C-alpha positions as CSV (number, residue, x, y, z in Angstrom):
1,X,57.5,33.2,292.3
2,X,54.5,31.0,292.1
3,X,51.3,31.8,290.3
4,X,49.5,32.2,293.6
5,X,52.1,34.6,295.0
6,X,51.9,36.8,291.9
7,X,48.1,36.6,291.9
8,X,48.1,37.8,295.5
9,X,50.5,40.7,294.8
10,X,48.4,41.8,291.8
11,X,45.1,41.6,293.7
12,X,46.6,43.9,296.4
13,X,47.2,46.5,293.7
14,X,43.6,46.5,292.2
15,X,42.1,50.0,292.3
16,X,45.3,51.6,293.4
17,X,46.4,55.1,292.4
18,X,47.4,55.3,288.7
19,X,51.0,55.6,287.7
20,X,51.8,58.1,285.0
21,X,54.3,57.5,282.1
22,X,56.6,59.9,280.2
23,X,55.4,62.2,277.4
24,X,55.7,61.1,273.8
25,X,55.4,63.7,270.9
26,X,53.1,62.8,268.0
27,X,54.7,64.6,265.1
28,X,53.8,64.6,261.4
29,X,56.4,62.0,260.5
30,X,54.9,59.5,263.0
31,X,51.4,60.2,261.6
32,X,52.6,59.8,258.0
33,X,54.4,56.5,258.8
34,X,51.3,55.1,260.5
35,X,49.3,56.2,257.4
36,X,51.7,54.3,255.2
37,X,51.6,51.1,257.2
38,X,47.8,51.1,257.6
39,X,47.1,52.6,254.1
40,X,44.8,55.2,255.8
41,X,45.9,58.4,254.0
42,X,42.8,60.5,254.8
43,X,43.7,64.2,254.3
44,X,42.8,65.1,257.9
45,X,45.9,63.1,259.0
46,X,48.4,63.7,256.1
47,X,47.7,67.0,254.4
48,X,48.7,69.9,256.7
49,X,47.7,72.6,254.2
50,X,44.2,71.2,253.6
51,X,43.8,70.5,257.3
52,X,44.6,74.1,258.1
53,X,42.0,75.3,255.6
54,X,39.2,72.8,256.0
55,X,39.5,70.8,259.2
56,X,37.6,71.9,262.3
57,X,40.9,71.2,264.2
58,X,42.9,73.6,262.0
59,X,45.8,71.2,261.8
60,X,46.4,67.5,261.1
61,X,45.5,65.0,263.7
62,X,46.7,61.5,264.6
63,X,44.7,58.5,263.7
64,X,42.8,57.2,266.7
65,X,44.3,53.8,266.0
66,X,47.8,55.4,266.0
67,X,47.1,56.7,269.5
68,X,45.8,53.2,270.5
69,X,48.9,51.5,268.9
70,X,51.2,53.6,271.1
71,X,49.9,51.8,274.3
72,X,52.9,49.6,274.7
73,X,55.3,52.5,274.4
74,X,53.1,54.7,276.6
75,X,52.7,52.1,279.3
76,X,56.2,50.8,279.4
77,X,57.2,53.1,282.3
78,X,53.8,52.6,284.0
79,X,53.8,48.8,283.9
80,X,57.5,48.1,283.4
81,X,59.1,46.6,280.4
82,X,59.2,42.9,280.0
83,X,57.8,40.5,282.5
84,X,58.0,41.9,286.0
85,X,57.6,38.7,288.0
86,X,59.9,35.7,288.4
87,X,58.3,32.5,287.1
88,X,56.3,34.2,284.4
89,X,57.2,32.8,281.0
90,X,55.4,35.4,278.9
91,X,52.9,38.2,278.9
92,X,50.4,38.8,276.0
93,X,47.8,41.3,275.0
94,X,44.5,39.5,275.1
95,X,42.3,42.3,273.8
96,X,40.2,45.3,274.6
97,X,36.9,45.5,276.4
98,X,36.2,49.1,275.6
99,X,38.0,51.9,273.7
100,X,36.9,55.6,273.3
101,X,38.7,58.6,271.7
102,X,37.2,61.6,273.5
103,X,39.6,64.2,271.9
104,X,41.8,64.4,268.8
105,X,45.6,64.4,269.1
106,X,46.8,67.4,267.0
107,X,50.1,67.1,265.3
108,X,53.1,67.9,267.6
109,X,51.0,67.3,270.7
110,X,52.5,65.3,273.6
111,X,50.6,62.4,275.1
112,X,51.2,60.1,278.1
113,X,49.4,57.3,279.8
114,X,48.2,56.5,283.3
115,X,47.0,53.1,284.2
116,X,44.8,51.7,286.9
117,X,44.5,47.9,287.5
118,X,40.8,47.1,287.7
119,X,40.6,43.3,287.8
120,X,42.8,40.3,288.3
121,X,41.7,36.7,287.9
122,X,43.3,33.3,287.7
123,X,43.0,31.6,284.4
124,X,44.3,28.2,283.2
125,X,48.1,28.4,283.4
126,X,48.2,32.1,284.4
127,X,46.6,35.3,285.3
128,X,44.4,37.7,283.5
129,X,44.5,41.5,284.2
130,X,42.1,44.3,283.2
131,X,43.5,47.8,283.2
132,X,41.9,51.1,282.5
133,X,44.4,53.2,280.5
134,X,43.9,56.9,280.0
135,X,46.0,58.6,277.4
136,X,46.3,62.3,278.3
137,X,47.1,65.2,275.9
138,X,49.4,67.8,277.4
139,X,47.4,70.9,278.2
140,X,44.1,69.5,277.2
141,X,41.1,68.8,279.5
142,X,39.9,65.7,277.7
143,X,41.9,62.6,277.1
144,X,42.9,61.3,273.7
145,X,41.9,57.8,274.5
146,X,40.4,55.7,277.3
147,X,40.9,52.0,276.9
148,X,40.1,49.0,279.0
149,X,42.9,46.6,278.2
150,X,43.1,42.8,278.9
151,X,46.4,41.1,279.3
152,X,47.6,37.7,280.4
153,X,50.6,36.4,282.2
154,X,51.5,32.7,281.7
155,X,53.6,30.6,284.1
């Protein structure tokens, strides 16, 4: 496919209904592993006994950045794994325009993502896309994270 063909297909999807991905459980092992990698061992994340006693959440919670770092896994089903268009050499994360963490992810919660394509533009050698990704917490009214992601496809 040519850049112009893919650009046209993507522009037709802007603002469309969000797809929803599968649930992922955020257990204590995942939280502890993230704490080890990032060297962020704040007790609210890694000390269940203290969190039950002292935390306003009465349990440990995932790091906000752990939730954000799960975007590739959470959006794999939503956006498809790998590059979805013939002729595209690679896709890259370009950045984030905005990120918010409205609600904590308590240990053993399940989260999933839905994604809406907001903008598509041609750039030198490729296409830039802006998506609004909402990470939902099962059974909770507020999302764990709302992020505006920017990614690029290069031809």
